[in-house]
C-alpha positions as CSV (number, residue, x, y, z in Angstrom):
1,M,98.3,101.9,104.8
2,E,97.9,98.2,104.1
3,I,95.7,95.9,106.2
4,E,98.6,93.7,107.0
5,G,100.4,96.6,108.6
6,F,97.3,97.6,110.5
7,R,96.9,94.2,111.9
8,W,100.5,94.1,113.0
9,L,99.8,97.5,114.8
10,L,97.2,95.8,117.0
11,S,99.8,93.3,118.3
12,V,101.8,93.8,121.5
13,A,104.9,95.0,119.5
14,G,102.7,97.2,117.4
15,Q,101.1,98.9,120.4
16,Q,104.5,99.4,122.1
17,L,105.9,101.1,118.9
18,L,102.8,103.3,118.6
19,A,103.0,104.4,122.2
20,E,106.6,105.4,121.7
21,L,105.8,107.4,118.6
22,N,102.8,109.1,120.3
23,A,105.2,110.3,122.9
24,D,107.8,111.5,120.5
25,A,107.2,115.3,120.1
26,E,109.7,115.5,117.2
27,L,107.7,113.3,114.8
28,N,106.0,115.4,112.1
29,E,105.2,115.1,108.4
30,A,108.4,116.8,107.5
31,N,110.6,114.1,108.9
32,F,108.4,111.1,108.0
33,L,111.0,109.8,105.7
34,R,113.8,110.0,108.1
35,Y,111.7,108.1,110.7
36,T,110.7,105.5,108.1
37,T,114.3,104.8,107.2
38,K,115.3,104.4,110.8
39,L,112.4,102.2,111.9
40,R,112.6,99.9,108.9
41,K,115.9,98.6,110.2
42,H,113.9,97.0,113.1
43,Y,110.3,96.5,111.8
44,P,108.5,95.4,108.6
45,A,107.9,98.2,106.1
46,A,104.1,97.8,106.2
47,A,104.3,98.0,110.0
48,V,106.4,101.1,110.0
49,T,104.0,102.9,107.6
50,A,101.0,101.9,109.7
51,A,102.6,103.1,112.9
52,L,103.9,106.5,111.6
53,E,100.6,107.3,109.8
54,T,98.5,106.4,112.8
55,S,100.6,108.5,115.1
56,L,100.5,111.5,112.8
57,L,96.8,111.2,112.0
58,R,95.9,111.0,115.7
59,R,97.5,114.3,116.2
60,A,95.8,115.8,113.1
61,S,92.4,114.4,114.2
62,Q,92.2,116.0,117.6
63,A,89.9,118.8,116.5
64,K,87.5,116.4,115.0
65,F,87.6,113.6,117.6
66,P,88.1,114.2,121.3
67,Q,89.1,110.5,121.7
68,A,91.7,110.8,118.8
69,S,94.5,109.3,120.9
70,Q,92.7,106.0,120.9
71,L,91.4,105.8,117.4
72,Y,92.6,104.6,114.0
73,F,92.3,106.3,110.6
74,T,93.4,106.4,107.1
75,R,94.2,109.8,105.7
76,E,91.2,109.8,103.3
77,A,88.9,108.4,105.9
78,L,89.8,111.1,108.4
79,E,89.3,113.8,105.8
80,Q,85.8,112.4,105.0
81,A,84.8,111.5,108.6
82,T,82.0,113.3,110.4
83,P,83.3,115.5,113.3
84,W,82.3,114.0,116.6
85,L,80.2,116.9,117.7
86,V,78.2,116.8,114.4
87,A,77.7,113.0,114.7
88,N,76.6,113.3,118.3
89,Y,74.0,115.9,117.2
90,R,72.8,113.7,114.4
91,Q,72.1,110.7,116.6
92,R,69.1,112.6,118.0
93,H,67.2,111.8,114.8
94,F,66.9,108.3,116.1
95,A,65.2,107.1,119.4
96,A,67.4,105.5,122.0
97,G,67.5,101.7,121.6
98,S,66.7,101.8,117.9
99,H,68.2,99.2,115.6
100,L,70.0,101.1,112.8
101,A,72.1,100.5,109.7
102,D,75.0,102.7,108.9
103,L,75.7,102.3,105.2
104,G,79.2,103.2,104.0
105,C,80.4,103.4,107.6
106,S,84.1,103.7,107.0
107,I,86.2,104.0,110.2
108,G,83.0,104.9,112.2
109,G,82.6,108.6,112.4
110,D,78.8,108.2,112.6
111,A,78.5,104.6,113.7
112,L,80.4,105.2,116.9
113,A,78.2,108.1,117.8
114,L,75.0,106.3,117.0
115,A,76.2,103.2,119.0
116,Q,76.2,105.3,122.2
117,S,72.4,104.9,122.4
118,C,71.4,102.5,119.6
119,H,72.3,99.1,118.1
120,V,74.1,99.6,114.8
121,L,74.8,97.3,111.8
122,A,77.9,99.0,110.1
123,L,78.4,98.1,106.5
124,D,81.2,99.0,104.1
125,R,83.2,97.4,101.2
126,D,86.6,98.4,102.5
127,P,88.1,95.7,104.7
128,L,90.8,98.0,106.2
129,R,88.3,100.7,107.2
130,L,86.0,98.0,108.8
131,A,89.0,96.6,110.8
132,M,89.7,100.1,112.0
133,L,86.0,100.5,113.0
134,A,86.2,97.3,115.0
135,A,89.4,98.6,116.8
136,N,87.8,102.0,117.4
137,A,84.6,100.5,118.8
138,Q,86.7,98.4,121.1
139,A,88.7,101.4,122.2
140,L,85.5,103.3,123.1
141,G,83.8,100.4,124.8
142,L,81.1,100.2,122.1
143,S,81.8,96.7,120.6
144,N,78.6,95.2,121.9
145,N,76.4,97.9,120.2
146,I,78.1,97.5,116.7
147,A,77.8,94.6,114.3
148,I,80.3,95.0,111.4
149,Q,79.8,93.5,108.0
150,E,81.7,93.7,104.7
151,A,79.1,94.0,102.0
152,D,77.7,95.8,99.0
153,F,74.7,97.2,100.8
154,T,72.9,98.4,97.7
155,S,71.4,95.0,97.1
156,L,70.4,94.4,100.7
157,E,67.0,94.6,102.4
158,F,66.6,96.5,105.7
159,A,63.0,95.6,106.7
160,G,62.7,95.5,110.5
161,Y,65.3,98.2,111.1
162,D,64.2,101.4,112.8
163,G,66.4,103.6,110.8
164,L,69.3,103.9,108.4
165,F,72.0,106.4,107.6
166,I,74.0,106.4,104.3
167,D,77.2,108.2,103.5
168,P,77.6,107.9,99.8
169,A,81.0,108.5,98.1
170,R,81.0,112.0,96.7
171,R,84.4,112.0,95.1
172,S,85.8,110.2,92.1
173,N,89.5,110.3,91.1
174,G,90.1,113.1,93.7
175,K,87.3,115.4,92.3
176,R,84.0,116.3,94.0
177,I,80.8,114.9,92.5
178,W,78.0,117.5,92.3
179,D,75.3,115.4,90.6
180,V,73.6,113.3,93.3
181,E,72.8,110.6,90.8
182,H,76.6,110.2,90.3
183,Y,77.1,109.5,94.0
184,Q,78.1,106.0,94.8
185,P,75.5,104.7,95.3
186,P,73.2,107.3,93.6
187,L,70.9,109.2,95.9
188,S,67.8,107.5,94.3
189,T,69.0,104.3,96.0
190,L,67.2,105.5,99.1
191,E,63.8,105.2,97.4
192,R,63.9,101.4,97.5
193,W,64.1,101.5,101.3
194,R,61.2,103.9,102.0
195,S,58.7,101.1,102.4
196,Q,61.1,99.2,104.8
197,V,62.6,101.8,107.1
198,P,60.6,104.6,108.8
199,I,63.5,107.0,109.2
200,H,66.5,107.3,107.0
201,G,69.1,110.0,106.3
202,A,71.9,110.6,103.8
203,K,75.0,112.8,103.9
204,V,75.0,115.1,100.8
205,A,77.3,117.8,99.7
206,P,76.6,121.2,101.4
207,G,76.4,122.7,98.0
208,I,73.6,120.4,96.8
209,P,71.4,122.2,94.2
210,D,67.8,123.0,95.4
211,D,66.4,121.0,92.5
212,A,68.5,117.9,93.4
213,V,66.7,117.5,96.7
214,P,64.2,114.6,96.4
215,A,60.5,115.4,97.2
216,G,59.5,114.5,100.7
217,Y,62.9,115.0,102.3
218,D,64.0,117.5,104.9
219,L,67.4,119.2,104.4
220,E,69.6,120.0,107.3
221,F,72.8,122.1,107.2
222,I,75.3,122.0,110.1
223,S,78.0,124.3,110.9
224,L,80.7,124.0,113.6
225,D,82.5,127.0,115.0
226,G,81.3,129.1,112.0
227,D,82.3,126.7,109.3
228,L,79.7,124.9,107.2
229,R,80.6,121.2,107.8
230,E,77.9,119.0,106.5
231,A,74.4,118.7,105.0
232,S,72.1,115.8,105.2
233,L,68.7,114.7,103.9
234,W,66.1,113.1,106.2
235,W,62.9,111.2,105.4
236,H,60.4,110.3,108.2
237,A,57.5,108.1,107.4
238,G,54.2,109.9,107.5
239,Q,55.7,113.4,107.3
240,S,55.5,115.6,104.2
241,G,59.1,116.8,104.3
242,G,60.4,119.8,102.5
243,Q,61.8,121.5,105.6
244,R,65.2,123.4,105.5
245,K,67.0,123.7,108.8
246,A,70.2,125.3,109.9
247,V,72.0,124.0,113.0
248,V,74.9,125.9,114.5
249,L,77.2,124.1,116.8
250,T,80.3,125.2,118.7
251,S,83.2,123.3,120.2
252,A,82.2,124.8,123.6
253,G,79.0,122.8,123.4
254,S,76.4,125.4,122.4
255,E,73.7,124.6,119.9
256,H,71.3,126.9,118.1
257,S,69.0,126.3,115.0
258,I,66.5,128.0,112.8
259,I,64.0,126.5,110.4
260,A,63.3,128.5,107.2
261,N,59.6,129.4,106.6
262,P,58.8,129.3,102.9
263,E,56.2,131.9,103.4
264,Q,58.5,134.4,105.0
265,A,58.5,137.7,103.3
266,A,61.8,139.1,102.0
267,A,63.8,141.5,104.2
268,A,63.4,145.2,103.6
269,L,66.2,146.8,101.6
270,S,68.4,149.6,103.1
271,E,71.6,151.4,102.7
272,P,74.3,150.4,105.1
273,C,73.5,151.4,108.7
274,R,75.8,151.3,111.7
275,Y,76.3,147.5,111.8
276,L,77.0,144.8,109.2
277,Y,75.7,141.3,110.0
278,E,76.8,138.1,108.3
279,P,74.6,135.1,108.9
280,D,76.1,131.7,109.7
281,P,76.8,129.8,106.5
282,A,74.4,127.1,107.6
283,V,71.6,129.8,107.8
284,I,72.5,131.0,104.3
285,R,72.3,127.5,102.8
286,A,69.1,126.8,104.6
287,H,67.5,129.8,103.0
288,A,66.7,131.2,106.4
289,V,68.3,134.7,106.0
290,A,64.9,136.4,105.7
291,D,63.7,134.6,108.8
292,L,66.7,135.8,110.7
293,A,66.2,139.3,109.4
294,A,62.6,139.2,110.6
295,Q,63.5,138.0,114.1
296,H,66.0,140.9,114.6
297,N,64.4,143.7,112.5
298,L,67.3,143.7,110.0
299,A,67.5,144.8,106.5
300,Q,69.5,143.8,103.4
301,F,71.6,145.8,101.1
302,D,70.6,143.7,98.2
303,A,68.0,141.0,97.8
304,S,70.6,138.6,96.3
305,I,73.3,139.1,98.9
306,A,73.3,137.5,102.4
307,Y,74.5,140.7,104.3
308,L,72.2,142.3,106.8
309,T,72.4,145.7,108.5
310,S,70.8,147.7,111.3
311,D,71.5,150.7,113.5
312,S,70.9,148.5,116.5
313,M,73.4,146.1,118.0
314,V,72.1,142.5,117.8
315,Q,73.8,139.6,119.6
316,S,73.0,136.3,118.1
317,P,75.0,133.0,117.7
318,L,73.6,132.9,114.2
319,L,75.1,136.2,113.2
320,R,78.7,137.6,113.0
321,V,78.8,141.4,113.4
322,W,81.1,144.2,112.3
323,Q,80.8,147.9,113.0
324,I,80.6,149.9,109.7
325,E,83.0,152.8,110.0
326,Q,82.5,154.1,106.4
327,W,81.0,153.1,103.1
328,L,81.1,154.5,99.6
329,P,80.2,153.5,96.0
330,F,83.0,151.3,94.7
331,N,85.6,153.3,92.9
332,L,89.3,152.3,93.1
333,K,90.7,155.8,93.1
334,A,88.3,157.0,95.9
335,L,88.9,153.8,98.0
336,R,92.7,154.3,97.6
337,H,92.4,157.9,98.8
338,V,90.2,156.9,101.9
339,L,92.7,154.1,102.9
340,H,95.7,156.5,102.4
341,E,94.1,159.1,104.8
342,R,93.7,156.3,107.3
343,E,97.3,155.3,106.9
344,I,96.2,151.8,105.9
345,G,99.1,149.5,104.8
346,R,97.2,146.2,104.9
347,V,93.7,145.1,104.2
348,T,91.7,142.0,104.8
349,V,89.1,141.7,102.0
350,K,85.7,140.1,102.4
351,K,83.3,139.9,99.5
352,R,79.8,138.9,98.5
353,G,78.5,139.6,95.0
354,S,81.7,141.2,93.7
355,P,83.7,139.9,90.8
356,I,86.9,141.4,92.2
357,T,89.2,139.0,94.0
358,P,90.9,139.9,97.3
359,E,94.3,139.4,95.8
360,E,93.5,141.6,92.8
361,L,92.2,144.5,95.0
362,S,95.2,144.4,97.4
363,K,97.5,144.6,94.4
364,Q,95.7,147.5,92.8
365,L,95.5,149.5,96.0
366,R,99.3,149.8,96.3
367,L,99.0,150.7,100.1
368,K,101.7,152.1,102.3
369,G,100.8,152.6,106.0
370,R,101.1,151.4,109.5
371,N,97.4,150.4,110.1
372,E,95.2,147.5,109.0
373,Q,91.6,147.6,107.8
374,T,88.9,145.1,106.9
375,V,87.2,146.0,103.6
376,V,83.9,144.4,102.4
377,L,83.1,144.4,98.7
378,T,79.4,143.9,98.0
379,K,76.3,145.4,96.3
380,L,73.7,147.9,97.3
381,Q,70.5,147.2,95.2
382,G,72.6,146.1,92.3
383,Q,75.4,148.7,92.5
384,P,78.9,147.9,93.7
385,I,79.9,149.4,97.1
386,V,82.7,149.1,99.6
387,L,82.4,149.1,103.4
388,L,85.2,149.7,105.9
389,V,84.4,147.7,109.0
390,K,85.8,146.4,112.3
391,L,84.8,143.2,114.0
392,R,82.8,143.6,117.2
């Protein structure tokens, strides 16, 4: 999408066309070209692209943004945007009425949420995304709380601000960047603002290596509806940092969290019991599996594998639970025999700590039967095992 097309989209004619497309149930990605050809007979090419992309992206963004029907996106910006529920949670790091800077604000996934209770200076170098942020802020009635500026913020000073949040670019040429010093800007850029701003946060890759976390920062992992969505670093003046926290959110509005205790003893080891528990991915990344095990008196199969077990049924929003119907040391011939006896014709394969791929196992089993089965490949104190389970 080009900025000229987007600006036309905000005109009376553009809004009328967008409304027509939004109401057209037949429009989809598959017939994008057909619609493009038809509309270009009546509208400029850039305007047609902007209208079609906006209508399609609004439909695709409904899970991320409850206000999607009012907002504007580019494809890349939508993919990278913070889900609204996550951004709403994150604004709690800042006191109401704070003056904040959102660096690398894009179309406003974070800035809009922050502006509900704070005053936000939103900075980015992309004029199209900033124009979209301005339109999004107006659509949500937040324009008075957001000041928008096109700038290279890495050279700016932020003395006098109560907090800042930065979303550095973590992709280059379509590939993920894992080294935090290759982010744009590098994560070390935060250091220059420590003496100026009492609270600052930075979005980082959920797979950030432990040794890449700067000293003095807390690390927070957030999952939404069971999927690990984001990780962020937080620095608070006067605090020692080093905390790892898991936050588990759901679309229904529930919220649960756990903070890892670095002094927590490892969970006891045990053979599989009656139930298999899988911690939420945010809990695993926060290194809080042992803490969760201690809370519910659960054991592990293997010290290196984030599966827990118990004979007692535990209900927790931080755990997914399966009933273990049978388990055995991994042996392809023995597993094939067990599944044949159960008349299993189709398996869903879960794995932790196993080199075998689900596709490879399914092919080797050569199953014929009328039933389905969930199979878990993992380790018991270093030795490969397989569990037959059903979701509770």
